[in-house]
N, C-alpha and C positions, 0 to 999 in steps of 0.2 A: 328378505321381506318376511313379515310376520303374518300369521293367519288372519289376524284382525284387519291388517292393511288390505289383504286380498279380498276379504269380505266387504270392506268399505268400497274398494274399487269396483267390485262386482255390483254392489248396490247402486253406485253412481252411474255405472254403464247400463244398468237395468238388465244384467245378465244373471241368470240363475245357475249357480254352481252347486252340484250335489256334494254332499259331505264326503263321499268316497273319492271325488275328483280333486278336492282341495289340496291334498298332500302332493298329488302328481303335479298340479299347477304350481304349487310352491317350489317344488324341486326344480321344475323347468325354469321358472322365473329366476330363481337364485343362481342357476347355472348361467343364464344369460347375463345377470349382473356381474358374476365372476369373470365372464369373458370380456365384458366392457371394461372392467378394471385392468385386465391384462392389456387391452388395446390402449389404455391411457398411460401405461408405464413408460414407453419410449419417449425420449426428448426429440420433438420434431420441429423445434423453433427455427433451425437453420436450413430446413429442407425447402426446395423450390416446389411450387405446386406443379402437378403433372396432370396431363389429360389422358395419357396412354401409358401402359406399362413399359412398352418398348420405345425406342427412339425412331422407329420406322415412320416415314412420311409418305403421303400419297403423291403419286406422280400424275400431275394434271396435264391434259393436252388441251389445246385450243379447240373450241367448237367451230367446226367449219361446215357451213350450210352447203349441201350438194343437192342438186336437182336429181330426182329419180328419173330413169328413162320412162318414156311414155308407155312402153310395152309392159313394164312392171306395174305402173299405176293402173293401167287398164286391166291387167290380170287380177290385181287386188280388188278393184271395184267390181269386176264381174263375178267375183266369188261372194259378194255380199248379197243378202236377201233383197235389199232395196238401196237405191242410190238417187242422189239429186245432184246433177252436174258432176263435179269431181269429189263429192262428199258422200259418206255413208249416211243413210237415212234410217233413223231408229225411232221407236215409239217414245212419246213424251214420258219423262220420268217424274218431273215435278209439275204439278198443276198450278194454275194461277190462283 
């Protein structure tokens, strides 16, 4: 990238770049472009898309609904500041 291109981009983006910063930005941007060129070199036309780096898969289990013992429910509800029936009662968060 040239200095004039950097100045044009900065103008369009409404960014003020000081004169002493321009060389640093040019160096950094050109390094990024060089890295992008390296990434474009390998032929990837025959590669399958991947979602993960490894072939590991999650082991899922079936969700099974189990009722909690009444003693546990009472202990949990008794530790709350307020309750209404078998529910925690909290202050309204969203008003109408």
